[in-house]
N, C-alpha and C positions, 0 to 999 in steps of 0.2 A: 508532883504537882498535877492537879486535875486539869483537864482540858477546858479551855474557856468556852462559855456559852454564847453563840452568835446572836446578836441583836441588830436589826436593820431599822434605822431611823428613816422615815420617808416623809417628804413634803412636796407640795406641788411646785413651788418656786423658791428661789433664794433672793427675791427682791427684798430690799431693806425693810425690816419691820421687826416688832418684838417677837412674834412667833418664830420667824426665821432665825433670829439671833439666838433664841433660846434652844431651838432644835440643834444648832451647831454647838452651842455650849454643852448641852447634854451629851452629845456624841463625844466631844473632846474629853470631858472629865470622867467618862466611863473607862477610858483606856487603862488605867492602873487597876481596875477592879477585875472580878472574875468573869466579866462579860467582854466578848470580842465585838468591836464596834464597826458597823457598816452604815453608809449614808447614801440615800437615793433621792435625787430630784427628778420628779416626773415630767415637769414642763420646762419652765424658764430658769436659766442659770442667773446667778447674781454674784455678788462678792463671795468668793469661797476661800479667800486668802486666810481667814481665821480658822478654817477647818484643819485640824492637826494632820500632818502627812501620814500618821500612823492609822488614820481612819480610812478604810477602803471606800472608794467613791464610785457611784454609778449615776450617769445622767441618761435618762430615757428619751428626752426630747419629744414627748407626746404632742402630736399635732391637734388631736381632738379626743373626746372621751371614748371614741370607738377605735382608737389606734391599736389594732391587734398586735402589730409588730412590737410596739413598746411593752404591751402587756405580757407577751410571751418571753421577751427578754428578761422581764422582772421575775417571771415564774422560774426561768432557767437559773437566774442568779440565786434565788431563794433555795432552789434544789441543790445547786452546786456548793453553796456555802452552809447548807444545813441550818438555815435561819430558824431559831426557835420562837423569837418574838419579833413581830413587825410593829414598831412604835410609830404610829401614824399621827402626824400633826395636822390639825384642822381638817380641811375638806379632803385630804388625801386618804381618809379612812375608807371611803367607798372603793377606791382602787385597791387598797390593801385588803379589804374584805373579800373582794373577788379573787385576788391572788391566793389568799389563804384557803380558799375552797379546794385547792389542789393538794393541800397538806394536812394530814390528820393531827400532827403534833406541833403545828405552828399557830401561836395565839396572836391576835391583833389587840394592841393596846391603843385606844383612841385618846389623844391629848387635845383637850378643848382649850384653846387659848383665849377665845373671846367671841361671844355671840350676843347681839342685841335681842334678847329673847322677847321683849315687849313688841318689837316691830316685825316679828317673823311672819311671813306669809304662810298660809295653811299648808301648802304643798311642801315647803321647807321643813315645817314642823314634823310632817310625816317622815321625811327622809332622815332628819336628825333622830327621830324615834327609832327608826330601823337600825341606824348606826349604833345607838346606845344599847339596843337590845341584843344585837348579834356580835358586838365586840366582846373579846374576852374580859376586858376591863376598861374603865374610863378614868382618866386623870383630868381634873379641872383646876384652873388657876385662880378661881375665886370661889368663895363659899356660896354665893348666889348661884353660880353655874353648877356647883356640886349639888345643891338642892334641886335645881331644875332637871339635871340629868338623872338624878335618883328617881324622880317622878316618872320620867320617860322609860327608864330601865326596869323599874319595879323589882329589882333584886340587888344583891350585894355586888361588890366589885366596882364601887365608885370612890375615888380618893381625891381629897383636896391636897394639892402639892404646889406650894408657892414657887414662883420663879426665884432665881438666885443670880448672884453676880460671880462671873468667873474671874476671880482676882488676878490670876496669872496672865490674863490678857487685857485687864482693865487698868493697869498702872500706866499713866501717861509717862512718856519718855522725856527726859530733860533735853532741852534744845532751844532753838530760836523761838522767841515769843511771836505768835502770829495774830494776836488780837489787840496789840497795843494801840492801834489806830482808833479803837472804839472807846477809849477813855477808861476811867477807873470804876465806873458803875455799870458793869455789864450783867445783864439778865439773859439767861439762855433758855430756850424752849426746844427740846429735842423730841420731835414727833413729825411723822410724815404728814404731808399736806392732804388731808382728807376730812370729810365732814365730822366724824365723831370726835376729832381732836379740837374742834371749835376754836380755831385761831381768830375768828372774827370777834368773838367776845374778848379775847386777849387784846386785840388791836383797839377795840373800843375802850378797854380799861387803860391802855397805854396812852391814849390821848389825854386822859385825866392825870396820869402819872407825870407826864411831861410838863404840865402846868406847875407842879410842885418841885419836880426834880428834872430840870431841863437838860442836864448833862447825862442823864441815864440813857443807855443804849440797849435795845432789845435785839437779840440774835436768834434767828429761826434756823434750825438745822433739821433737814429731813428731805426725803425724796417726794416727788409729785405723785400722789396717790390717785388723783382724779383731775384731769385737765381743766374741766369747767370750774371746779372749786379753786384750783390754783389760780386761774385767770381772775376770778373774783377777788382773791386775796391780793394779787399783784396790782389790781386796779385801786384797791384801798391804800396800798403802800405808796402810791403816787401822790396821795394827799399831801399838801404843803406842810401840815403840822407833823406828819410822820416821816416825811422824806428826810433822810439823813440821820434819823434816830432809830430806824428799824432796818436790819439787814438780813436778807435771806442768804444763807451760806450754801444751800443745796444739800445733797447727800454727801456725807463725809465719813472717811474711814479712821479719822483721828479724833473722834469724840472725846476720849479721855484727856487728850492734850488740851482741847478746847475748854473742857470743864475746869481744868486746873487754873485757867486764866479768868474765870468768871467769879462773881460774888454770889449770885443767886440763880436758882433754877425754878422754872414754872411749868405747870402742866394744866391746861384749861379744858380738858376733855369733858364732853357731856356723857360719855360712857367709857368704861375701861374694864379690863379683867384684872390682871395683876401687872401694872406697868413696870417693866424692867428699867425704864428711864429713871424712875424715882430711886431705884437701888444705885444706879450710876451716879446720880446727883449726890446721894448719901455717901458713897465711897469717896467722892471728891471733897466731901465736907462742906457742901454748899448749903446756904439757907434756902429752904424750899417752901413754895406755895403750890397747892394742888386743889383741884375740885374734889369734893367728897363723893366720889363714885367708885364702884368696884371695890378693890382692896386698898385704895389710897389711904383711907382712914386707919386701916390696920398697919400699913407700912409706916405712916407718920405717927403712930402710937396715939391716935385720937387727939392730935394737936400738940403733943409733947415734943415731937421731933420735926415739926413743920407746921405751917398754917394751912388750915382747911377752909375752903369757901364753897358755897353752893354753886352747882353748875349753872352757867348762863347768866350769872350775876356780875355784870361788869363793874358796878360800883364797889361791891365787896372785894372783888379781885384787885381793883385799883387801890383801895385803902390798904390792903395787905401788902401790896408791892411797895407803896410809899413807906409803910411802917418799917419794912425790912431794909429798904434803901437808907432810911434815916437813922436806923438803930443797928450799927455794926456789932455791938455787944450781943444783942438778941440774935442776930444772924449767926454769929459764931457759936452761941450756945445751942441753937436749934440744929446747926450743921453738925456739931460734935455729937449731939444726942442721936441724930439720924445715922451718922457713921457707926457709932457703937451698936445701934439697933441692927443695922445691916450685917455687921460683923458677927453679932451674937445669934441672929435668927435666920439670916438668908445667905449663909456661906455655902460654898459648893460641897463641903464635907457633910453638913447637916442634911441637905437636900439629897445628896447621892446615897446616903444611908437609907433614907426613906424610899427612894426609887428602886434601889437594888432589892429591898424587901418586897416591893410590889412585883418586880420581875420574878423573884423566887416563888412567890405565891401563885403567879400565873402559870409558871412551869409545873409546879406541883399539881395544880388543878387540871392541867392538860394531860398529865401522865395518869391521873386517876379517873379521867372521864371515860 
């Protein structure tokens, strides 16, 4: 049996979010492959209970971008474990590129989870261009990002790789029901409280929904991503028409269990890459409504596996919500279509085959360089 090839996944923090969950999922599912998995958090820790014990873990605790002690700890780790690929998620790519300068045969693979390219400041565009140019390769979670990075990079080595659902960790466990108090028409939105997720449009739509479906209940799940934005949302939630019909559950580690008790899932974002949340909704068999941004249309099979609405359109969102609340048969059909689509297109086996092929190509190129 040949020796496994060491790969280090690196990310700046483990605060709850799609990029963080996907980084952990990727590290976990690589375990049975020919790659040896390591995982590094450069700054803030977060929930790491989903990281498999078989994955070697390093926390650097960087205090600032010039923390030399953290930097040299990472260099020593890469040298000690003979890391061949540093799989850098999001902005950790800059740290990873500096570390890789010390090693001739270590490649950096930049994983771009989401960038609002239209709103980038000029200086950020320059730094992203440098990352795209000097990384050994770039993975993007949406086709739009793939095209954008390809223009920055101006050479091969850019891949579109969808997110996937780690089914071994996403089966809700049988147990006490925890959402019975919210009735039998529960709609859930799993997304952190930050501007791109546009909860305000969702709440505007929900006012209209309650006029037609007064027993419906909206559940918001996610961590606070920006305090000012969260305060704005909480103020809206105090309105009489919404009070008692919308509940913020905060950050939860039992999302699969929550999804099993809901009838519908919604995502009202004004920008997305490849939302893992939609895959989780699909695996739970929920009827889904999402804004047509990022790869949401692809995931929902252009409306065959869920309802798509334009971002920022509260009326369209309200109409779609009412439609699914009032038509359980349609809800069930769309939910089953999405579940099959997730199973057939976004399973861990399919994505892992593509990822390990990318790793193999990077190693081959580093050996011939």
